PDB file with SEQRES, HELIX, SHEET and CRYST1 records, atoms N, CA, C and O in Angstrom:
SEQRES   1 A   71  MET THR ILE HIS PHE GLY MET PRO GLY MET MET ASP ASP          
SEQRES   2 A   71  GLN ASP VAL THR ARG LEU GLY ASN ALA ARG SER ASN ALA          
SEQRES   3 A   71  PHE ASP THR VAL PHE LEU PRO MET MET VAL GLU HIS HIS          
SEQRES   4 A   71  GLU GLY VAL ILE GLY MET THR LYS THR GLU LYS PRO GLN          
SEQRES   5 A   71  GLY THR TYR GLY PRO ALA LYS ALA LEU ALA ASP GLU ILE          
SEQRES   6 A   71  VAL THR SER GLN ALA ALA                                      
HELIX    1 AA1 ASP A   13  ASN A   21  1                                   9    
HELIX    2 AA2 SER A   24  GLN A   52  1                                  29    
HELIX    3 AA3 GLY A   56  ALA A   70  1                                  15    
CRYST1    1.000    1.000    1.000  90.00  90.00  90.00 P 1           1          
ATOM      1  N   MET A   1      12.082 -41.794  29.052  1.00  0.00           N  
ATOM      2  CA  MET A   1      11.561 -41.888  27.703  1.00  0.00           C  
ATOM      3  C   MET A   1      12.747 -41.843  26.706  1.00  0.00           C  
ATOM      4  O   MET A   1      13.697 -41.096  26.943  1.00  0.00           O  
ATOM      5  N   THR A   2      12.723 -42.543  25.711  1.00  0.00           N  
ATOM      6  CA  THR A   2      13.752 -42.530  24.723  1.00  0.00           C  
ATOM      7  C   THR A   2      13.510 -41.445  23.666  1.00  0.00           C  
ATOM      8  O   THR A   2      12.425 -40.874  23.553  1.00  0.00           O  
ATOM      9  N   ILE A   3      14.599 -41.187  22.883  1.00  0.00           N  
ATOM     10  CA  ILE A   3      14.415 -40.329  21.737  1.00  0.00           C  
ATOM     11  C   ILE A   3      14.039 -41.190  20.547  1.00  0.00           C  
ATOM     12  O   ILE A   3      14.783 -42.090  20.157  1.00  0.00           O  
ATOM     13  N   HIS A   4      12.909 -40.916  19.989  1.00  0.00           N  
ATOM     14  CA  HIS A   4      12.267 -41.714  18.928  1.00  0.00           C  
ATOM     15  C   HIS A   4      12.363 -40.933  17.646  1.00  0.00           C  
ATOM     16  O   HIS A   4      11.882 -39.803  17.552  1.00  0.00           O  
ATOM     17  N   PHE A   5      13.011 -41.564  16.616  1.00  0.00           N  
ATOM     18  CA  PHE A   5      13.212 -40.921  15.368  1.00  0.00           C  
ATOM     19  C   PHE A   5      13.952 -39.588  15.426  1.00  0.00           C  
ATOM     20  O   PHE A   5      13.719 -38.701  14.605  1.00  0.00           O  
ATOM     21  N   GLY A   6      14.844 -39.459  16.405  1.00  0.00           N  
ATOM     22  CA  GLY A   6      15.673 -38.306  16.587  1.00  0.00           C  
ATOM     23  C   GLY A   6      14.916 -37.124  17.139  1.00  0.00           C  
ATOM     24  O   GLY A   6      15.438 -36.009  17.135  1.00  0.00           O  
ATOM     25  N   MET A   7      13.693 -37.331  17.619  1.00  0.00           N  
ATOM     26  CA  MET A   7      12.925 -36.244  18.196  1.00  0.00           C  
ATOM     27  C   MET A   7      12.718 -36.421  19.689  1.00  0.00           C  
ATOM     28  O   MET A   7      12.065 -37.384  20.091  1.00  0.00           O  
ATOM     29  N   PRO A   8      13.248 -35.526  20.541  1.00  0.00           N  
ATOM     30  CA  PRO A   8      13.125 -35.697  21.942  1.00  0.00           C  
ATOM     31  C   PRO A   8      11.640 -35.557  22.376  1.00  0.00           C  
ATOM     32  O   PRO A   8      10.892 -34.711  21.887  1.00  0.00           O  
ATOM     33  N   GLY A   9      11.267 -36.447  23.327  1.00  0.00           N  
ATOM     34  CA  GLY A   9       9.906 -36.330  23.851  1.00  0.00           C  
ATOM     35  C   GLY A   9       8.931 -37.219  23.132  1.00  0.00           C  
ATOM     36  O   GLY A   9       7.762 -37.221  23.519  1.00  0.00           O  
ATOM     37  N   MET A  10       9.307 -37.991  22.104  1.00  0.00           N  
ATOM     38  CA  MET A  10       8.423 -38.826  21.403  1.00  0.00           C  
ATOM     39  C   MET A  10       8.392 -40.179  22.110  1.00  0.00           C  
ATOM     40  O   MET A  10       9.428 -40.739  22.469  1.00  0.00           O  
ATOM     41  N   MET A  11       7.182 -40.683  22.298  1.00  0.00           N  
ATOM     42  CA  MET A  11       7.014 -42.014  22.921  1.00  0.00           C  
ATOM     43  C   MET A  11       7.407 -43.162  21.952  1.00  0.00           C  
ATOM     44  O   MET A  11       7.098 -43.127  20.761  1.00  0.00           O  
ATOM     45  N   ASP A  12       8.075 -44.143  22.496  1.00  0.00           N  
ATOM     46  CA  ASP A  12       8.351 -45.337  21.682  1.00  0.00           C  
ATOM     47  C   ASP A  12       7.396 -46.433  22.020  1.00  0.00           C  
ATOM     48  O   ASP A  12       6.497 -46.252  22.841  1.00  0.00           O  
ATOM     49  N   ASP A  13       7.581 -47.599  21.384  1.00  0.00           N  
ATOM     50  CA  ASP A  13       6.671 -48.716  21.634  1.00  0.00           C  
ATOM     51  C   ASP A  13       6.643 -49.156  23.141  1.00  0.00           C  
ATOM     52  O   ASP A  13       5.589 -49.492  23.681  1.00  0.00           O  
ATOM     53  N   GLN A  14       7.775 -49.139  23.754  1.00  0.00           N  
ATOM     54  CA  GLN A  14       7.840 -49.514  25.189  1.00  0.00           C  
ATOM     55  C   GLN A  14       7.016 -48.562  26.061  1.00  0.00           C  
ATOM     56  O   GLN A  14       6.302 -48.971  26.977  1.00  0.00           O  
ATOM     57  N   ASP A  15       7.150 -47.270  25.732  1.00  0.00           N  
ATOM     58  CA  ASP A  15       6.380 -46.268  26.484  1.00  0.00           C  
ATOM     59  C   ASP A  15       4.877 -46.459  26.270  1.00  0.00           C  
ATOM     60  O   ASP A  15       4.118 -46.384  27.236  1.00  0.00           O  
ATOM     61  N   VAL A  16       4.438 -46.695  25.082  1.00  0.00           N  
ATOM     62  CA  VAL A  16       3.045 -46.924  24.768  1.00  0.00           C  
ATOM     63  C   VAL A  16       2.514 -48.160  25.496  1.00  0.00           C  
ATOM     64  O   VAL A  16       1.391 -48.142  26.000  1.00  0.00           O  
ATOM     65  N   THR A  17       3.307 -49.230  25.556  1.00  0.00           N  
ATOM     66  CA  THR A  17       2.908 -50.431  26.223  1.00  0.00           C  
ATOM     67  C   THR A  17       2.793 -50.169  27.745  1.00  0.00           C  
ATOM     68  O   THR A  17       1.811 -50.579  28.363  1.00  0.00           O  
ATOM     69  N   ARG A  18       3.808 -49.477  28.361  1.00  0.00           N  
ATOM     70  CA  ARG A  18       3.719 -49.125  29.724  1.00  0.00           C  
ATOM     71  C   ARG A  18       2.457 -48.313  30.018  1.00  0.00           C  
ATOM     72  O   ARG A  18       1.756 -48.565  30.997  1.00  0.00           O  
ATOM     73  N   LEU A  19       2.196 -47.385  29.198  1.00  0.00           N  
ATOM     74  CA  LEU A  19       0.996 -46.542  29.382  1.00  0.00           C  
ATOM     75  C   LEU A  19      -0.246 -47.335  29.259  1.00  0.00           C  
ATOM     76  O   LEU A  19      -1.186 -47.172  30.038  1.00  0.00           O  
ATOM     77  N   GLY A  20      -0.264 -48.207  28.273  1.00  0.00           N  
ATOM     78  CA  GLY A  20      -1.501 -49.068  28.047  1.00  0.00           C  
ATOM     79  C   GLY A  20      -1.747 -50.062  29.157  1.00  0.00           C  
ATOM     80  O   GLY A  20      -2.890 -50.472  29.362  1.00  0.00           O  
ATOM     81  N   ASN A  21      -0.709 -50.468  29.887  1.00  0.00           N  
ATOM     82  CA  ASN A  21      -0.831 -51.393  30.989  1.00  0.00           C  
ATOM     83  C   ASN A  21      -1.090 -50.710  32.342  1.00  0.00           C  
ATOM     84  O   ASN A  21      -1.428 -51.377  33.320  1.00  0.00           O  
ATOM     85  N   ALA A  22      -0.933 -49.398  32.392  1.00  0.00           N  
ATOM     86  CA  ALA A  22      -1.144 -48.677  33.647  1.00  0.00           C  
ATOM     87  C   ALA A  22      -2.604 -48.445  33.931  1.00  0.00           C  
ATOM     88  O   ALA A  22      -3.393 -48.207  33.016  1.00  0.00           O  
ATOM     89  N   ARG A  23      -2.956 -48.509  35.146  1.00  0.00           N  
ATOM     90  CA  ARG A  23      -4.349 -48.262  35.571  1.00  0.00           C  
ATOM     91  C   ARG A  23      -4.375 -47.240  36.727  1.00  0.00           C  
ATOM     92  O   ARG A  23      -3.453 -47.132  37.535  1.00  0.00           O  
ATOM     93  N   SER A  24      -5.493 -46.504  36.744  1.00  0.00           N  
ATOM     94  CA  SER A  24      -5.749 -45.562  37.856  1.00  0.00           C  
ATOM     95  C   SER A  24      -4.600 -44.627  38.104  1.00  0.00           C  
ATOM     96  O   SER A  24      -4.079 -44.037  37.157  1.00  0.00           O  
ATOM     97  N   ASN A  25      -4.179 -44.467  39.355  1.00  0.00           N  
ATOM     98  CA  ASN A  25      -3.096 -43.562  39.667  1.00  0.00           C  
ATOM     99  C   ASN A  25      -1.743 -43.962  38.995  1.00  0.00           C  
ATOM    100  O   ASN A  25      -0.905 -43.102  38.724  1.00  0.00           O  
ATOM    101  N   ALA A  26      -1.562 -45.212  38.747  1.00  0.00           N  
ATOM    102  CA  ALA A  26      -0.352 -45.585  37.995  1.00  0.00           C  
ATOM    103  C   ALA A  26      -0.317 -45.000  36.601  1.00  0.00           C  
ATOM    104  O   ALA A  26       0.748 -44.634  36.105  1.00  0.00           O  
ATOM    105  N   PHE A  27      -1.461 -44.909  35.971  1.00  0.00           N  
ATOM    106  CA  PHE A  27      -1.589 -44.264  34.639  1.00  0.00           C  
ATOM    107  C   PHE A  27      -1.113 -42.852  34.718  1.00  0.00           C  
ATOM    108  O   PHE A  27      -0.262 -42.420  33.940  1.00  0.00           O  
ATOM    109  N   ASP A  28      -1.675 -42.117  35.677  1.00  0.00           N  
ATOM    110  CA  ASP A  28      -1.293 -40.680  35.855  1.00  0.00           C  
ATOM    111  C   ASP A  28       0.252 -40.571  36.055  1.00  0.00           C  
ATOM    112  O   ASP A  28       0.919 -39.730  35.452  1.00  0.00           O  
ATOM    113  N   THR A  29       0.771 -41.446  36.915  1.00  0.00           N  
ATOM    114  CA  THR A  29       2.172 -41.404  37.231  1.00  0.00           C  
ATOM    115  C   THR A  29       3.062 -41.660  36.014  1.00  0.00           C  
ATOM    116  O   THR A  29       4.180 -41.150  35.952  1.00  0.00           O  
ATOM    117  N   VAL A  30       2.591 -42.428  35.068  1.00  0.00           N  
ATOM    118  CA  VAL A  30       3.358 -42.726  33.840  1.00  0.00           C  
ATOM    119  C   VAL A  30       3.050 -41.625  32.793  1.00  0.00           C  
ATOM    120  O   VAL A  30       3.949 -41.122  32.120  1.00  0.00           O  
ATOM    121  N   PHE A  31       1.782 -41.278  32.680  1.00  0.00           N  
ATOM    122  CA  PHE A  31       1.373 -40.348  31.578  1.00  0.00           C  
ATOM    123  C   PHE A  31       1.942 -38.938  31.766  1.00  0.00           C  
ATOM    124  O   PHE A  31       2.458 -38.332  30.826  1.00  0.00           O  
ATOM    125  N   LEU A  32       1.840 -38.444  32.966  1.00  0.00           N  
ATOM    126  CA  LEU A  32       2.200 -37.009  33.208  1.00  0.00           C  
ATOM    127  C   LEU A  32       3.644 -36.690  32.846  1.00  0.00           C  
ATOM    128  O   LEU A  32       3.899 -35.727  32.123  1.00  0.00           O  
ATOM    129  N   PRO A  33       4.605 -37.494  33.343  1.00  0.00           N  
ATOM    130  CA  PRO A  33       5.987 -37.212  32.961  1.00  0.00           C  
ATOM    131  C   PRO A  33       6.256 -37.350  31.418  1.00  0.00           C  
ATOM    132  O   PRO A  33       7.051 -36.610  30.838  1.00  0.00           O  
ATOM    133  N   MET A  34       5.584 -38.288  30.824  1.00  0.00           N  
ATOM    134  CA  MET A  34       5.717 -38.441  29.341  1.00  0.00           C  
ATOM    135  C   MET A  34       5.259 -37.219  28.626  1.00  0.00           C  
ATOM    136  O   MET A  34       5.926 -36.732  27.713  1.00  0.00           O  
ATOM    137  N   MET A  35       4.103 -36.708  29.039  1.00  0.00           N  
ATOM    138  CA  MET A  35       3.513 -35.525  28.425  1.00  0.00           C  
ATOM    139  C   MET A  35       4.422 -34.259  28.630  1.00  0.00           C  
ATOM    140  O   MET A  35       4.624 -33.466  27.710  1.00  0.00           O  
ATOM    141  N   VAL A  36       4.930 -34.122  29.816  1.00  0.00           N  
ATOM    142  CA  VAL A  36       5.799 -32.999  30.120  1.00  0.00           C  
ATOM    143  C   VAL A  36       7.017 -33.072  29.182  1.00  0.00           C  
ATOM    144  O   VAL A  36       7.388 -32.091  28.537  1.00  0.00           O  
ATOM    145  N   GLU A  37       7.629 -34.277  29.129  1.00  0.00           N  
ATOM    146  CA  GLU A  37       8.850 -34.385  28.251  1.00  0.00           C  
ATOM    147  C   GLU A  37       8.478 -34.163  26.819  1.00  0.00           C  
ATOM    148  O   GLU A  37       9.260 -33.568  26.076  1.00  0.00           O  
ATOM    149  N   HIS A  38       7.298 -34.621  26.383  1.00  0.00           N  
ATOM    150  CA  HIS A  38       6.833 -34.423  25.003  1.00  0.00           C  
ATOM    151  C   HIS A  38       6.722 -32.875  24.680  1.00  0.00           C  
ATOM    152  O   HIS A  38       7.224 -32.419  23.653  1.00  0.00           O  
ATOM    153  N   HIS A  39       6.076 -32.119  25.555  1.00  0.00           N  
ATOM    154  CA  HIS A  39       5.953 -30.722  25.365  1.00  0.00           C  
ATOM    155  C   HIS A  39       7.317 -30.035  25.394  1.00  0.00           C  
ATOM    156  O   HIS A  39       7.591 -29.178  24.554  1.00  0.00           O  
ATOM    157  N   GLU A  40       8.130 -30.379  26.300  1.00  0.00           N  
ATOM    158  CA  GLU A  40       9.486 -29.801  26.277  1.00  0.00           C  
ATOM    159  C   GLU A  40      10.250 -30.100  25.037  1.00  0.00           C  
ATOM    160  O   GLU A  40      10.994 -29.255  24.540  1.00  0.00           O  
ATOM    161  N   GLY A  41      10.075 -31.341  24.500  1.00  0.00           N  
ATOM    162  CA  GLY A  41      10.747 -31.664  23.228  1.00  0.00           C  
ATOM    163  C   GLY A  41      10.250 -30.816  22.077  1.00  0.00           C  
ATOM    164  O   GLY A  41      11.023 -30.403  21.213  1.00  0.00           O  
ATOM    165  N   VAL A  42       8.931 -30.557  22.072  1.00  0.00           N  
ATOM    166  CA  VAL A  42       8.431 -29.726  20.985  1.00  0.00           C  
ATOM    167  C   VAL A  42       8.975 -28.286  21.092  1.00  0.00           C  
ATOM    168  O   VAL A  42       9.321 -27.665  20.087  1.00  0.00           O  
ATOM    169  N   ILE A  43       9.039 -27.787  22.304  1.00  0.00           N  
ATOM    170  CA  ILE A  43       9.641 -26.444  22.485  1.00  0.00           C  
ATOM    171  C   ILE A  43      11.070 -26.434  22.005  1.00  0.00           C  
ATOM    172  O   ILE A  43      11.497 -25.469  21.371  1.00  0.00           O  
ATOM    173  N   GLY A  44      11.839 -27.500  22.293  1.00  0.00           N  
ATOM    174  CA  GLY A  44      13.212 -27.598  21.854  1.00  0.00           C  
ATOM    175  C   GLY A  44      13.296 -27.620  20.337  1.00  0.00           C  
ATOM    176  O   GLY A  44      14.217 -27.023  19.780  1.00  0.00           O  
ATOM    177  N   MET A  45      12.403 -28.262  19.666  1.00  0.00           N  
ATOM    178  CA  MET A  45      12.399 -28.254  18.170  1.00  0.00           C  
ATOM    179  C   MET A  45      12.123 -26.875  17.630  1.00  0.00           C  
ATOM    180  O   MET A  45      12.667 -26.503  16.590  1.00  0.00           O  
ATOM    181  N   THR A  46      11.301 -26.113  18.298  1.00  0.00           N  
ATOM    182  CA  THR A  46      11.046 -24.764  17.821  1.00  0.00           C  
ATOM    183  C   THR A  46      12.295 -23.903  17.889  1.00  0.00           C  
ATOM    184  O   THR A  46      12.447 -22.983  17.084  1.00  0.00           O  
ATOM    185  N   LYS A  47      13.168 -24.169  18.802  1.00  0.00           N  
ATOM    186  CA  LYS A  47      14.358 -23.385  18.983  1.00  0.00           C  
ATOM    187  C   LYS A  47      15.332 -23.683  17.860  1.00  0.00           C  
ATOM    188  O   LYS A  47      16.262 -22.900  17.668  1.00  0.00           O  
ATOM    189  N   THR A  48      15.185 -24.742  17.119  1.00  0.00           N  
ATOM    190  CA  THR A  48      15.928 -24.981  15.944  1.00  0.00           C  
ATOM    191  C   THR A  48      15.243 -24.304  14.735  1.00  0.00           C  
ATOM    192  O   THR A  48      15.901 -23.639  13.935  1.00  0.00           O  
ATOM    193  N   GLU A  49      13.937 -24.481  14.619  1.00  0.00           N  
ATOM    194  CA  GLU A  49      13.161 -23.997  13.557  1.00  0.00           C  
ATOM    195  C   GLU A  49      13.236 -22.484  13.421  1.00  0.00           C  
ATOM    196  O   GLU A  49      13.421 -21.968  12.318  1.00  0.00           O  
ATOM    197  N   LYS A  50      13.094 -21.765  14.537  1.00  0.00           N  
ATOM    198  CA  LYS A  50      13.029 -20.304  14.493  1.00  0.00           C  
ATOM    199  C   LYS A  50      14.330 -19.727  13.872  1.00  0.00           C  
ATOM    200  O   LYS A  50      14.229 -18.905  12.961  1.00  0.00           O  
ATOM    201  N   PRO A  51      15.495 -20.106  14.305  1.00  0.00           N  
ATOM    202  CA  PRO A  51      16.677 -19.445  13.725  1.00  0.00           C  
ATOM    203  C   PRO A  51      17.151 -20.116  12.423  1.00  0.00           C  
ATOM    204  O   PRO A  51      17.844 -19.486  11.625  1.00  0.00           O  
ATOM    205  N   GLN A  52      16.802 -21.322  12.217  1.00  0.00           N  
ATOM    206  CA  GLN A  52      17.313 -22.018  11.006  1.00  0.00           C  
ATOM    207  C   GLN A  52      16.326 -22.314   9.886  1.00  0.00           C  
ATOM    208  O   GLN A  52      16.683 -22.630   8.751  1.00  0.00           O  
ATOM    209  N   GLY A  53      15.052 -22.190  10.284  1.00  0.00           N  
ATOM    210  CA  GLY A  53      13.977 -22.490   9.280  1.00  0.00           C  
ATOM    211  C   GLY A  53      13.939 -21.456   8.173  1.00  0.00           C  
ATOM    212  O   GLY A  53      14.349 -20.307   8.340  1.00  0.00           O  
ATOM    213  N   THR A  54      13.446 -21.894   7.070  1.00  0.00           N  
ATOM    214  CA  THR A  54      13.360 -20.971   5.842  1.00  0.00           C  
ATOM    215  C   THR A  54      11.951 -20.775   5.436  1.00  0.00           C  
ATOM    216  O   THR A  54      11.666 -19.847   4.678  1.00  0.00           O  
ATOM    217  N   TYR A  55      11.014 -21.617   5.906  1.00  0.00           N  
ATOM    218  CA  TYR A  55       9.627 -21.568   5.454  1.00  0.00           C  
ATOM    219  C   TYR A  55       8.816 -20.678   6.451  1.00  0.00           C  
ATOM    220  O   TYR A  55       8.613 -21.050   7.607  1.00  0.00           O  
ATOM    221  N   GLY A  56       8.387 -19.553   5.986  1.00  0.00           N  
ATOM    222  CA  GLY A  56       7.736 -18.567   6.843  1.00  0.00           C  
ATOM    223  C   GLY A  56       6.606 -19.128   7.719  1.00  0.00           C  
ATOM    224  O   GLY A  56       6.598 -18.888   8.926  1.00  0.00           O  
ATOM    225  N   PRO A  57       5.657 -19.865   7.138  1.00  0.00           N  
ATOM    226  CA  PRO A  57       4.584 -20.461   7.913  1.00  0.00           C  
ATOM    227  C   PRO A  57       5.069 -21.401   9.059  1.00  0.00           C  
ATOM    228  O   PRO A  57       4.470 -21.455  10.134  1.00  0.00           O  
ATOM    229  N   ALA A  58       6.151 -22.120   8.788  1.00  0.00           N  
ATOM    230  CA  ALA A  58       6.710 -23.052   9.815  1.00  0.00           C  
ATOM    231  C   ALA A  58       7.312 -22.193  10.958  1.00  0.00           C  
ATOM    232  O   ALA A  58       7.160 -22.514  12.137  1.00  0.00           O  
ATOM    233  N   LYS A  59       7.990 -21.112  10.578  1.00  0.00           N  
ATOM    234  CA  LYS A  59       8.568 -20.248  11.606  1.00  0.00           C  
ATOM    235  C   LYS A  59       7.460 -19.602  12.438  1.00  0.00           C  
ATOM    236  O   LYS A  59       7.609 -19.471  13.653  1.00  0.00           O  
ATOM    237  N   ALA A  60       6.372 -19.201  11.821  1.00  0.00           N  
ATOM    238  CA  ALA A  60       5.266 -18.582  12.551  1.00  0.00           C  
ATOM    239  C   ALA A  60       4.624 -19.655  13.479  1.00  0.00           C  
ATOM    240  O   ALA A  60       4.262 -19.360  14.618  1.00  0.00           O  
ATOM    241  N   LEU A  61       4.493 -20.887  12.973  1.00  0.00           N  
ATOM    242  CA  LEU A  61       3.923 -21.931  13.779  1.00  0.00           C  
ATOM    243  C   LEU A  61       4.848 -22.177  14.992  1.00  0.00           C  
ATOM    244  O   LEU A  61       4.357 -22.404  16.098  1.00  0.00           O  
ATOM    245  N   ALA A  62       6.171 -22.134  14.795  1.00  0.00           N  
ATOM    246  CA  ALA A  62       7.078 -22.331  15.944  1.00  0.00           C  
ATOM    247  C   ALA A  62       6.834 -21.339  17.013  1.00  0.00           C  
ATOM    248  O   ALA A  62       6.855 -21.684  18.195  1.00  0.00           O  
ATOM    249  N   ASP A  63       6.596 -20.081  16.636  1.00  0.00           N  
ATOM    250  CA  ASP A  63       6.286 -19.000  17.620  1.00  0.00           C  
ATOM    251  C   ASP A  63       4.989 -19.373  18.389  1.00  0.00           C  
ATOM    252  O   ASP A  63       4.922 -19.239  19.610  1.00  0.00           O  
ATOM    253  N   GLU A  64       3.953 -19.849  17.632  1.00  0.00           N  
ATOM    254  CA  GLU A  64       2.670 -20.167  18.289  1.00  0.00           C  
ATOM    255  C   GLU A  64       2.860 -21.358  19.242  1.00  0.00           C  
ATOM    256  O   GLU A  64       2.281 -21.417  20.327  1.00  0.00           O  
ATOM    257  N   ILE A  65       3.676 -22.279  18.799  1.00  0.00           N  
ATOM    258  CA  ILE A  65       3.929 -23.463  19.675  1.00  0.00           C  
ATOM    259  C   ILE A  65       4.589 -23.112  20.953  1.00  0.00           C  
ATOM    260  O   ILE A  65       4.199 -23.631  22.000  1.00  0.00           O  
ATOM    261  N   VAL A  66       5.611 -22.222  20.929  1.00  0.00           N  
ATOM    262  CA  VAL A  66       6.306 -21.827  22.092  1.00  0.00           C  
ATOM    263  C   VAL A  66       5.290 -21.177  23.081  1.00  0.00           C  
ATOM    264  O   VAL A  66       5.285 -21.460  24.279  1.00  0.00           O  
ATOM    265  N   THR A  67       4.441 -20.300  22.516  1.00  0.00           N  
ATOM    266  CA  THR A  67       3.486 -19.629  23.358  1.00  0.00           C  
ATOM    267  C   THR A  67       2.513 -20.617  24.033  1.00  0.00           C  
ATOM    268  O   THR A  67       2.311 -20.590  25.247  1.00  0.00           O  
ATOM    269  N   SER A  68       1.937 -21.464  23.223  1.00  0.00           N  
ATOM    270  CA  SER A  68       0.928 -22.410  23.714  1.00  0.00           C  
ATOM    271  C   SER A  68       1.490 -23.508  24.546  1.00  0.00           C  
ATOM    272  O   SER A  68       0.888 -23.846  25.565  1.00  0.00           O  
ATOM    273  N   GLN A  69       2.616 -24.099  24.188  1.00  0.00           N  
ATOM    274  CA  GLN A  69       3.191 -25.217  24.941  1.00  0.00           C  
ATOM    275  C   GLN A  69       3.808 -24.732  26.230  1.00  0.00           C  
ATOM    276  O   GLN A  69       3.767 -25.439  27.237  1.00  0.00           O  
ATOM    277  N   ALA A  70       4.370 -23.564  26.225  1.00  0.00           N  
ATOM    278  CA  ALA A  70       4.934 -23.087  27.517  1.00  0.00           C  
ATOM    279  C   ALA A  70       3.833 -22.806  28.540  1.00  0.00           C  
ATOM    280  O   ALA A  70       4.075 -22.856  29.746  1.00  0.00           O  
ATOM    281  N   ALA A  71       2.648 -22.515  28.065  1.00  0.00           N  
ATOM    282  CA  ALA A  71       1.539 -22.217  29.015  1.00  0.00           C  
ATOM    283  C   ALA A  71       1.179 -23.513  29.737  1.00  0.00           C  
ATOM    284  O   ALA A  71       0.282 -23.522  30.580  1.00  0.00           O  
TER     285      ALA A  71                                                      
END                                                                             
């Protein structure tokens, strides 16, 4: 999966097309790694927000995301 708009784990047009063309087990094989990478990308972004963020609610959301996404 490529980095889309500078955010790791975001699907690009090619990824969406591959996913749209996949059927049955092939869909699962394409979808699952994309979602894992997406969730890992979100956790990575929180590691920037928590120490560098200045907006309290965004920092609190980063903590919630780490907890929920890591699960």
